C-alpha positions in Angstrom: 0.8 -19.2 16.5 -0.2 -17.1 13.3 1.8 -14.1 12.6 -1.8 -12.5 11.3 -2.9 -10.3 13.7 -4.8 -7.8 11.0 -4.5 -3.4 12.4 -2.9 -3.5 15.3 -0.5 -1.0 16.9 2.9 -2.4 17.1 4.9 0.9 16.9 5.1 4.3 18.5 5.7 6.8 16.7 7.4 10.0 17.5 8.3 13.3 16.2 12.1 13.6 15.2 12.4 17.5 16.9 9.2 17.8 19.3 9.8 14.0 20.6 5.9 14.1 21.1 3.9 10.7 20.1 2.4 11.0 16.1 -1.7 8.9 16.1 -3.5 7.6 13.6 -0.6 6.7 11.5 0.6 3.4 9.8 4.2 1.5 9.8 5.3 0.2 6.2 8.4 -1.9 6.5 9.2 -2.5 2.6 12.5 -4.2 3.2 9.8 -7.4 4.5 7.2 -6.7 2.9 6.4 -6.8 -0.2 2.5 -5.6 0.6 5.0 -2.2 2.1 7.1 -2.3 -1.2 4.1 -1.8 -3.4 2.5 1.0 -1.1 5.5 2.5 -1.3 5.7 2.5 -4.8 2.2 3.1 -5.6 2.6 6.8 -2.7 5.2 7.8 -5.0 4.0 7.4 -8.1 0.9 9.8 -6.7 2.1 12.2 -4.0 2.5 15.8 -6.1 6.1 16.3 -4.0 8.9 15.5 -6.6 11.7 15.8 -4.7 10.3 13.3 -2.2 8.9 11.1 -5.0 12.8 10.1 -6.6 13.3 10.1 -2.4 11.3 7.2 -2.6 12.3 6.2 -6.4 15.8 5.7 -5.1 14.9 4.3 -1.6 13.0 1.6 -2.8 15.7 0.6 -5.8 17.7 0.4 -3.1 15.5 -2.1 -1.3 14.9 -4.3 -4.7 19.2 -4.7 -5.0 19.3 -5.8 -1.1 16.6 -8.5 -2.0 17.8 -9.6 -5.3 21.1 -10.1 -3.7 19.9 -11.9 -0.3 
C-alpha cells in the first residue's frame, strides 16, 4: 500500500501555553522530508522577522549536518 495519501490529518497541534488545539495548520518534518526542508528554507528567506530567520537557518544547518553524517 502506498504511503502517498495526499493532504490528511496526521498530527494534532496544540498551543504549549494553553493546550488549545490549533486548527488549519500544516506540520512539516524537515528532518524526514526533503520537500519540507525546502519549504522551511523558503519560509526563512521570506519572513520579515530576522531573529526567527536566523533560528530557522541554524535549525536547517543542524538538520543538514545530521543528514550528511548518516
